[in-house]
LOVO-65337 format. One record per residue (C-alpha): residue in one letter; x, y, z. Coordinates in nm, 2 decimals, always signed. Layout:
# residues N
PT  rest       u       v       w
PT     A       X       Y       Z
...
# end
This chain:
# residues 371
PT  rest       u       v       w
PT     M   +9.12   +8.17   +7.37
PT     A   +9.39   +8.34   +7.10
PT     V   +9.58   +8.16   +6.86
PT     P   +9.88   +8.01   +7.01
PT     K  +10.20   +8.21   +6.93
PT     Q  +10.57   +8.18   +7.07
PT     F  +10.68   +8.49   +7.31
PT     V  +11.04   +8.54   +7.47
PT     I  +11.10   +8.66   +7.81
PT     A  +11.45   +8.80   +7.92
PT     C  +11.40   +8.75   +8.30
PT     G  +11.72   +8.65   +8.48
PT     G  +11.98   +8.75   +8.71
PT     T  +11.77   +8.87   +9.04
PT     G  +11.47   +8.73   +9.20
PT     G  +11.30   +9.09   +9.13
PT     H  +11.37   +9.03   +8.75
PT     L  +11.29   +8.64   +8.72
PT     F  +11.00   +8.65   +8.97
PT     P  +10.78   +8.89   +8.76
PT     G  +10.91   +8.74   +8.43
PT     L  +10.79   +8.44   +8.55
PT     A  +10.46   +8.54   +8.62
PT     V  +10.38   +8.69   +8.28
PT     A  +10.51   +8.36   +8.16
PT     E  +10.24   +8.18   +8.36
PT     E   +9.97   +8.41   +8.20
PT     L  +10.09   +8.35   +7.83
PT     H  +10.08   +7.98   +7.91
PT     R   +9.75   +7.99   +8.10
PT     R   +9.64   +8.16   +7.73
PT     G   +9.75   +7.85   +7.53
PT     H  +10.11   +8.02   +7.42
PT     E  +10.46   +7.88   +7.45
PT     V  +10.70   +8.08   +7.61
PT     L  +11.08   +8.09   +7.57
PT     L  +11.28   +8.20   +7.89
PT     L  +11.62   +8.37   +7.88
PT     V  +11.78   +8.35   +8.18
PT     S  +12.13   +8.43   +8.37
PT     E  +12.41   +8.18   +8.46
PT     K  +12.32   +8.23   +8.82
PT     E  +12.20   +7.97   +9.03
PT     I  +11.88   +8.16   +9.16
PT     D  +11.74   +8.14   +8.81
PT     A  +11.81   +7.73   +8.78
PT     V  +11.68   +7.70   +9.15
PT     A  +11.35   +7.90   +9.06
PT     L  +11.30   +7.73   +8.74
PT     R  +11.31   +7.38   +8.87
PT     D  +10.93   +7.43   +8.92
PT     H  +10.84   +7.55   +8.59
PT     P  +10.94   +7.24   +8.35
PT     Q  +10.66   +7.43   +8.13
PT     F  +10.89   +7.67   +8.00
PT     R  +11.17   +7.63   +7.75
PT     R  +11.50   +7.83   +7.88
PT     E  +11.83   +7.94   +7.76
PT     K  +12.13   +8.10   +7.97
PT     L  +12.25   +8.40   +7.82
PT     P  +12.63   +8.50   +7.92
PT     S  +12.54   +8.83   +8.03
PT     I  +12.68   +9.04   +8.31
PT     G  +12.67   +9.38   +8.46
PT     M  +12.81   +9.70   +8.32
PT     P  +13.14   +9.81   +8.47
PT     A  +13.28  +10.15   +8.42
PT     V  +13.42  +10.21   +8.08
PT     L  +13.77  +10.23   +8.20
PT     S  +13.76   +9.94   +8.41
PT     P  +13.97   +9.64   +8.33
PT     A  +13.65   +9.43   +8.32
PT     F  +13.50   +9.66   +8.04
PT     P  +13.64   +9.45   +7.76
PT     R  +13.49   +9.13   +7.85
PT     F  +13.15   +9.29   +7.95
PT     L  +13.17   +9.39   +7.56
PT     K  +13.24   +9.02   +7.46
PT     R  +13.00   +8.87   +7.69
PT     S  +12.72   +9.10   +7.55
PT     W  +12.81   +9.02   +7.21
PT     E  +12.79   +8.65   +7.28
PT     S  +12.46   +8.73   +7.43
PT     F  +12.35   +8.90   +7.12
PT     S  +12.46   +8.65   +6.87
PT     T  +12.28   +8.36   +7.07
PT     C  +11.96   +8.58   +7.07
PT     R  +11.97   +8.63   +6.71
PT     Q  +12.04   +8.28   +6.65
PT     L  +11.77   +8.17   +6.91
PT     Y  +11.51   +8.39   +6.74
PT     S  +11.58   +8.27   +6.36
PT     R  +11.50   +7.91   +6.48
PT     Y  +11.24   +7.99   +6.76
PT     R  +11.05   +8.27   +6.57
PT     P  +10.88   +8.47   +6.84
PT     V  +10.59   +8.73   +6.76
PT     A  +10.72   +8.93   +7.08
PT     V  +11.00   +8.97   +7.32
PT     L  +10.97   +9.10   +7.65
PT     G  +11.31   +9.22   +7.88
PT     M  +11.23   +9.25   +8.26
PT     G  +11.50   +9.48   +8.34
PT     G  +11.89   +9.44   +8.39
PT     F  +12.16   +9.38   +8.17
PT     T  +12.01   +9.02   +8.10
PT     S  +11.74   +9.22   +7.91
PT     A  +11.97   +9.43   +7.69
PT     A  +12.12   +9.22   +7.43
PT     P  +11.76   +9.01   +7.38
PT     L  +11.63   +9.35   +7.31
PT     L  +11.87   +9.47   +7.08
PT     A  +11.83   +9.12   +6.92
PT     A  +11.46   +9.16   +6.90
PT     R  +11.52   +9.54   +6.75
PT     T  +11.76   +9.44   +6.48
PT     A  +11.52   +9.13   +6.36
PT     R  +11.24   +9.35   +6.35
PT     I  +11.03   +9.17   +6.61
PT     P  +10.82   +9.37   +6.85
PT     C  +11.00   +9.43   +7.18
PT     F  +10.90   +9.57   +7.52
PT     L  +11.08   +9.67   +7.83
PT     H  +10.93   +9.61   +8.20
PT     E  +11.05   +9.83   +8.46
PT     S  +10.94   +9.77   +8.82
PT     N  +11.09  +10.02   +9.02
PT     A  +11.04  +10.40   +9.06
PT     I  +11.37  +10.50   +8.89
PT     A  +11.52  +10.34   +8.62
PT     G  +11.86  +10.19   +8.62
PT     R  +12.16  +10.20   +8.37
PT     A  +12.04   +9.87   +8.20
PT     N  +11.69   +9.99   +8.10
PT     R  +11.77  +10.36   +8.04
PT     L  +12.00  +10.21   +7.76
PT     A  +11.74   +9.93   +7.64
PT     A  +11.45  +10.15   +7.62
PT     R  +11.61  +10.30   +7.31
PT     W  +11.54   +9.95   +7.15
PT     A  +11.18   +9.89   +7.28
PT     D  +10.89   +9.97   +7.11
PT     R  +10.69  +10.04   +7.46
PT     V  +10.82  +10.08   +7.83
PT     L  +10.60   +9.89   +8.08
PT     L  +10.61  +10.05   +8.44
PT     G  +10.54   +9.89   +8.77
PT     I  +10.50  +10.23   +8.94
PT     K  +10.38  +10.58   +8.75
PT     D  +10.64  +10.77   +8.92
PT     C  +10.93  +10.61   +8.69
PT     E  +10.80  +10.77   +8.36
PT     A  +11.04  +11.06   +8.44
PT     S  +11.34  +10.80   +8.38
PT     F  +11.21  +10.75   +8.01
PT     A  +11.13  +11.09   +7.90
PT     G  +11.00  +11.09   +7.52
PT     R  +10.94  +10.72   +7.53
PT     A  +10.61  +10.57   +7.51
PT     C  +10.51  +10.44   +7.84
PT     T  +10.21  +10.20   +8.02
PT     V  +10.17  +10.14   +8.38
PT     T  +10.09   +9.78   +8.40
PT     G  +10.21   +9.73   +8.79
PT     T  +10.44   +9.47   +8.84
PT     P  +10.35   +9.11   +8.79
PT     V  +10.30   +8.88   +9.08
PT     R  +10.34   +8.52   +9.03
PT     R  +10.07   +8.26   +9.04
PT     D  +10.20   +8.02   +9.28
PT     L  +10.22   +8.28   +9.54
PT     G   +9.90   +8.19   +9.63
PT     A   +9.55   +8.32   +9.73
PT     P   +9.52   +8.51  +10.10
PT     L   +9.42   +8.29  +10.39
PT     S   +9.23   +8.34  +10.71
PT     K   +9.49   +8.48  +10.98
PT     A   +9.38   +8.19  +11.19
PT     E   +9.48   +7.93  +10.92
PT     A   +9.78   +8.12  +10.82
PT     R   +9.91   +8.19  +11.16
PT     A   +9.86   +7.80  +11.26
PT     A  +10.08   +7.72  +10.97
PT     F  +10.38   +7.89  +11.17
PT     G  +10.28   +7.70  +11.49
PT     L  +10.16   +8.07  +11.62
PT     D   +9.86   +8.18  +11.83
PT     P   +9.58   +8.25  +11.59
PT     G   +9.46   +8.58  +11.81
PT     R   +9.79   +8.76  +11.90
PT     P   +9.90   +9.05  +11.70
PT     T  +10.16   +8.93  +11.44
PT     L  +10.49   +9.12  +11.28
PT     L  +10.62   +8.98  +10.97
PT     V  +10.99   +9.09  +10.89
PT     M  +11.17   +8.98  +10.56
PT     G  +11.49   +9.12  +10.44
PT     G  +11.49   +8.95  +10.09
PT     S  +11.80   +8.80   +9.95
PT     Q  +11.99   +9.11   +9.95
PT     G  +12.06   +9.30  +10.23
PT     A  +11.89   +9.11  +10.50
PT     A  +12.14   +9.14  +10.75
PT     G  +12.10   +9.52  +10.82
PT     I  +11.73   +9.44  +10.91
PT     N  +11.83   +9.15  +11.12
PT     Q  +12.06   +9.35  +11.33
PT     L  +11.78   +9.64  +11.38
PT     L  +11.51   +9.38  +11.51
PT     F  +11.80   +9.21  +11.72
PT     R  +11.85   +9.55  +11.90
PT     S  +11.48   +9.65  +11.92
PT     A  +11.36   +9.33  +12.05
PT     P  +11.40   +9.42  +12.42
PT     H  +11.18   +9.72  +12.36
PT     L  +10.89   +9.51  +12.21
PT     R  +10.88   +9.23  +12.45
PT     D  +10.63   +9.39  +12.73
PT     F  +10.41   +9.48  +12.45
PT     R  +10.06   +9.43  +12.48
PT     D   +9.78   +9.52  +12.23
PT     A   +9.41   +9.66  +12.34
PT     G   +9.31   +9.34  +12.42
PT     G   +9.59   +9.25  +12.65
PT     R   +9.78   +9.03  +12.38
PT     P  +10.17   +9.02  +12.33
PT     L  +10.33   +9.02  +12.01
PT     Q  +10.45   +8.74  +11.80
PT     V  +10.69   +8.75  +11.51
PT     I  +10.73   +8.57  +11.18
PT     H  +11.10   +8.65  +11.07
PT     L  +11.26   +8.53  +10.75
PT     T  +11.65   +8.61  +10.77
PT     G  +11.78   +8.54  +10.46
PT     D  +12.08   +8.30  +10.45
PT     R  +12.23   +8.39  +10.78
PT     D  +12.11   +8.49  +11.10
PT     D  +11.82   +8.25  +11.17
PT     N  +11.98   +8.08  +11.46
PT     L  +12.10   +8.41  +11.63
PT     A  +11.74   +8.55  +11.54
PT     A  +11.56   +8.23  +11.71
PT     I  +11.79   +8.26  +12.02
PT     N  +11.74   +8.66  +12.05
PT     Y  +11.36   +8.61  +12.07
PT     Q  +11.38   +8.33  +12.28
PT     R  +11.59   +8.54  +12.53
PT     E  +11.33   +8.83  +12.54
PT     G  +11.05   +8.58  +12.57
PT     I  +10.89   +8.68  +12.21
PT     P  +10.70   +8.39  +12.04
PT     A  +10.86   +8.37  +11.69
PT     H  +10.90   +8.16  +11.38
PT     V  +11.24   +8.21  +11.24
PT     A  +11.36   +8.05  +10.91
PT     A  +11.60   +8.17  +10.64
PT     F  +11.31   +8.16  +10.37
PT     H  +10.93   +8.08  +10.36
PT     H  +10.82   +7.93  +10.00
PT     R  +10.47   +7.95  +10.06
PT     M  +10.46   +8.33  +10.09
PT     A  +10.10   +8.33  +10.10
PT     E  +10.10   +8.20  +10.45
PT     A  +10.33   +8.48  +10.60
PT     Y  +10.14   +8.75  +10.43
PT     S   +9.82   +8.63  +10.53
PT     A   +9.94   +8.58  +10.89
PT     A  +10.07   +8.96  +10.93
PT     D   +9.92   +9.29  +11.10
PT     L  +10.22   +9.45  +11.00
PT     V  +10.53   +9.37  +10.75
PT     V  +10.88   +9.51  +10.82
PT     S  +11.07   +9.50  +10.49
PT     R  +11.31   +9.59  +10.22
PT     A  +11.18   +9.79   +9.92
PT     G  +11.25   +9.59   +9.60
PT     A  +10.99   +9.60   +9.35
PT     A  +10.89   +9.23   +9.38
PT     S  +10.86   +9.27   +9.75
PT     L  +10.62   +9.58   +9.72
PT     G  +10.39   +9.43   +9.45
PT     E  +10.31   +9.12   +9.69
PT     I  +10.28   +9.38  +10.00
PT     S  +10.03   +9.55   +9.76
PT     Q   +9.88   +9.23   +9.63
PT     F   +9.80   +9.14   +9.99
PT     G   +9.69   +9.50  +10.10
PT     L   +9.94   +9.52  +10.41
PT     P  +10.04   +9.81  +10.62
PT     S  +10.44   +9.81  +10.58
PT     L  +10.78   +9.97  +10.79
PT     L  +11.00  +10.00  +10.46
PT     I  +11.37  +10.01  +10.52
PT     P  +11.53  +10.07  +10.20
PT     F  +11.86   +9.87  +10.11
PT     P  +12.12  +10.16  +10.12
PT     F  +12.33  +10.02   +9.87
PT     A  +12.10   +9.96   +9.60
PT     A  +12.20  +10.10   +9.26
PT     D  +12.07  +10.47   +9.18
PT     R  +11.90  +10.45   +9.55
PT     H  +11.61  +10.28   +9.37
PT     Q  +11.47  +10.12   +9.67
PT     H  +11.44  +10.47   +9.84
PT     R  +11.22  +10.58   +9.54
PT     N  +11.02  +10.25   +9.54
PT     A  +10.95  +10.34   +9.95
PT     E  +10.88  +10.71   +9.88
PT     A  +10.59  +10.61   +9.63
PT     F  +10.46  +10.38   +9.91
PT     R  +10.50  +10.62  +10.19
PT     D  +10.37  +10.94   +9.96
PT     A  +10.06  +10.72   +9.89
PT     G   +9.98  +10.65  +10.28
PT     A  +10.08  +10.27  +10.26
PT     A  +10.36  +10.28  +10.46
PT     E  +10.66  +10.42  +10.70
PT     M  +10.98  +10.48  +10.55
PT     I  +11.30  +10.44  +10.79
PT     E  +11.65  +10.49  +10.68
PT     E  +11.89  +10.22  +10.79
PT     K  +12.15  +10.45  +10.90
PT     E  +11.94  +10.66  +11.09
PT     A  +11.71  +10.39  +11.26
PT     D  +11.70  +10.42  +11.65
PT     P  +11.60  +10.04  +11.81
PT     A  +11.38  +10.23  +12.07
PT     A  +11.23  +10.47  +11.81
PT     F  +11.19  +10.18  +11.58
PT     A  +11.02   +9.93  +11.82
PT     L  +10.79  +10.25  +11.94
PT     L  +10.69  +10.30  +11.59
PT     I  +10.60   +9.94  +11.56
PT     R  +10.41   +9.95  +11.88
PT     N  +10.19  +10.26  +11.78
PT     L  +10.12  +10.09  +11.46
PT     L   +9.99   +9.76  +11.59
PT     E   +9.79   +9.95  +11.85
PT     D   +9.61  +10.18  +11.61
PT     A   +9.40   +9.93  +11.40
PT     R   +9.23  +10.22  +11.20
PT     R   +9.55  +10.36  +11.09
PT     R   +9.67  +10.02  +10.99
PT     E   +9.34   +9.97  +10.78
PT     R   +9.40  +10.30  +10.58
PT     M   +9.74  +10.21  +10.51
PT     A   +9.62   +9.86  +10.41
PT     A   +9.38  +10.01  +10.16
PT     A   +9.64  +10.24  +10.03
PT     A   +9.87   +9.97   +9.98
PT     A   +9.60   +9.79   +9.77
PT     S   +9.53  +10.04   +9.53
PT     V   +9.90  +10.21   +9.48
PT     L   +9.98   +9.97   +9.22
PT     P   +9.74   +9.83   +8.95
PT     R   +9.58   +9.49   +9.01
PT     G   +9.63   +9.21   +8.75
PT     A   +9.99   +9.34   +8.67
PT     A  +10.06   +8.99   +8.49
PT     S   +9.74   +9.00   +8.27
PT     L   +9.80   +9.36   +8.18
PT     V  +10.15   +9.29   +8.04
PT     A  +10.03   +8.95   +7.86
PT     D   +9.76   +9.20   +7.71
PT     V  +10.04   +9.44   +7.58
PT     L  +10.23   +9.14   +7.41
PT     E   +9.93   +8.95   +7.25
PT     E   +9.82   +9.30   +7.10
PT     A  +10.17   +9.34   +6.95
PT     A  +10.13   +9.00   +6.81
PT     R   +9.81   +9.10   +6.64
# end
């Protein structure tokens, strides 16, 4: 085991930054190191960290960058300076050997503070195209770590390493389909569709499934078995979804969220999902075929680029939300559930499209810098 050292990971603001950062923190902790997490003031960070008392954490007063001429820009500068000053003070006390930023404006000030303090610092970008914050923060990073190789074009002239997107250890290992489906009270032998919209933009996927359900109620696979659904609706729509499936006679487990996602992934034959980097990392980890519906309002259309990378690798089909026709969408689901060989090819592509063991690869980079 390496000599214990102290690392800082800035990873707050969204689940797409927080959970991969936690995955790296867990790996470093497993190797005997100490980790300080720099997070945002958002509730999602506080809730997620309740289960990780082993890590110190500090909140930073950072916010997203508005337009330069916006009335909010002076407040952005003030909060950014406060974050920078806080980081400088923390580093002088904590003395980290390396700093990792997982993206977004929560990472910008910590990386700049590390650069000015001459501490090795690294930026991780999970998406296929970098956002404004990461294009800015890359100027201060010694190396940019990429979730998807396609993103190299966003960092021309910068040293880059493709590591994949870290997946949290508490996600769990795959289960047998029978065991996983039993956890949801579902039939172990029926074809199973997993639908998840994530915390952002779930409403569009929910509405599409509501309208598509009548076209799925008479589905039967080659063995004559009807469809069943696991639908994770997000904060709203769980009651409406449950009523909708009941009306159409489709067995379904409906919930706002499910905290043991290994069960959900293991139960699924096919996934309908947004194309956030964290979700795609987990879909790849479990080697699942998917229908990806990018969130149409994602910054820089990064979810579209993520989905295109999976589609081009043969791991997924991509559907534009604004163009999705319920009957055609249901037909695509039916065709995939009827074609086991096609799903097997997509599953194999999904498992290989991203590097495996991303958390370990990122931890290796940090330990090497510390040496």
